[in-house]
N, C-alpha and C positions, 0 to 999 in steps of 0.2 A: 505495499500500500504506499505509494510515494507521496511525499509532501506532508500534507497535515499541519504544517505551520508550526504547532508547538506552543503557540499562545504566550502572550505577555513577553517573555524574554528580558524585559527592562527591570530596573530596580537592583542592580548589584550583581555581586560576585556569582559565580556559579552558574551564570546564564546558559552556557552549552550543555552543562549536565542536566540542567532544568527541562531544557527543549528534548533533550534525548529522552529522558524519563516521560515526559508528557507525550511525545510521539509514539512510545512503546506501549504506553496506556491506551491512546486512542486506536493502535492498531491491533491490540490485543484480541483474539478470537472469542474471549469471553465477554459479551455485552454488560454483564452485569458490574464489570469493573468501573464502566464509565457511569458514575451516579452522581447525586446531587452535590456531593461534596467537592468533586471534580469540577462541576458547574460553577459551584460557587467560588472556587479557587481562581478559576479562569476569569470571571466577572471581577473579583477582587483586584487581582492582578491588572486587569484591563483598565478597571476604573482608577488604581493608583497611579499608573501611568499617565492617564488623562487628565487627573486631578493635580498631579506635580506640572504637567505642561500648561494646564490654564492658569496655574498661579504665577508660573513664570514668565507668561505672556502678558499678564496684566500690567506691569510696570511700562510696557512700551506703548499702552493705549490710554493712560491717564493725561488728564490735562496737565500742561505745563504749570508749574508752581502749584500744584495741588497740595504736595507735601508740606512745602513751607508755608503756605497759606493756613494749613489746619495745624501746624505747629505754632505758628503766631497766634492763631486764636485760642488754643491750649494756653498758651503763656500768659493770656489775659484771663484765665480761669473759666473759659468756655468748656462746657462738657461736649464731646464731639463722639458720635456713634454711627453706625452702619445699619441700614435696613435692606435687605436684598430678597429677591424672588429667586435668586439662583442659590448656588452651594459654596460661594467664596468663602474662604476664611482670611480675613486681612493680615492676620499674624503670620501666615505662610507665605506671604508676599514680601520678597526680598526688600529689605529698607523700610518697611512698614510694620515690623514687629512691634507690638505694644503702642501703636498710634493712638488708636481708638479706645474709648473708655467703655464703650458695649458694643456689641453686634448683635442682630436679630435676623435670623434667617425664616423665611416663611416655611420652609420644610419642618422646622423645629414646632411650628404652631398649627400647622396642617391646612392653612389657607394662605394665600399670597395677597400683596398689593392688588387692588386697591382696599382689600377687606380692612375695616376699622379694627378687627382683632390685631393685626400686624402693628398698627401703628399704637394701641393700645400697649402692647408688649414694649415696644420701643420707649414710651413714656414712663411706664413702669421702671425700665432699666435706667433711664435717664435720671429718675427721680432718686433711684438708690445712689446713684453717682454723687446727687446733689444733698444727701443725707436726708431723703424724705421730703425735701422742701418742694415747691412749684405748684401749690394749690391743687384742687381737684381737677377733674377733666374738663370741666367748663372753663377753667382758666387757662388751658394749655397754650393758647395763642399769644398770651403775653410774655412767655419766655421761650418758647420754641421756634426755630425756623427750620424747615425741611428744604433741603436742596436735592432735586432730582432731575433725571434726565427724560423722564416720560410724563407728558402733561397730565394725562388721566391718573395714571397709577401713582403718580408722586404728588402733582401740585393740586388737581381736583381733590383728591383723597385726603390730603393734608388740610386743605382749605376748608373740607367738611368738618374736620376736628376742630376749627378756629385756629390752626397753625398760620403763622406766616410762611409763604413758600417762594422758591428761587428755581425757576425752571433754566437748566443749563443744557443748551441744545448743542452749542458749536463747541468744538475742541479747539482750544488756543493754540496757536503754533509758535508764538514768541514770548520770550519771557519779559515779564515787567518788570521795571525797574524798583517799583516800591508796591506796597499794599495799598 
């Protein structure tokens, strides 16, 4: 049985030995050897390679001055967090480790933006960073600014909670001299 690929292969030492073992398992005459644990291993290895590549590519797609701007705001005492419908982990992005005070992923909540539940969780996490301050949900707009790239999922949804919103649609290509 030629080929078969061998699955994954990425992620460190012993890659050739791993492919040989996988190829042997896949071509084995006993179909019972190809079971759920092997499927899970392939999926886990494949996702791991994709996840690492996804995070290494983020830096080249950020707006110019994004990190400097966030660090400037944090220096003023502003709490800065992220909300994503994706599966990114900011602490896995080179140079962005520990930058954000909190991170909310819709997959952890079970619904995505523009659902109010996602924003509620972010407000809850933001309040924790402020030591519980910030008023009740009806007072969110007085202290919260939501910046996003999707007019409906970020800005309309944030406005629906009384937040001030900023729609960032154009990626900047030139560095600014100051903030």
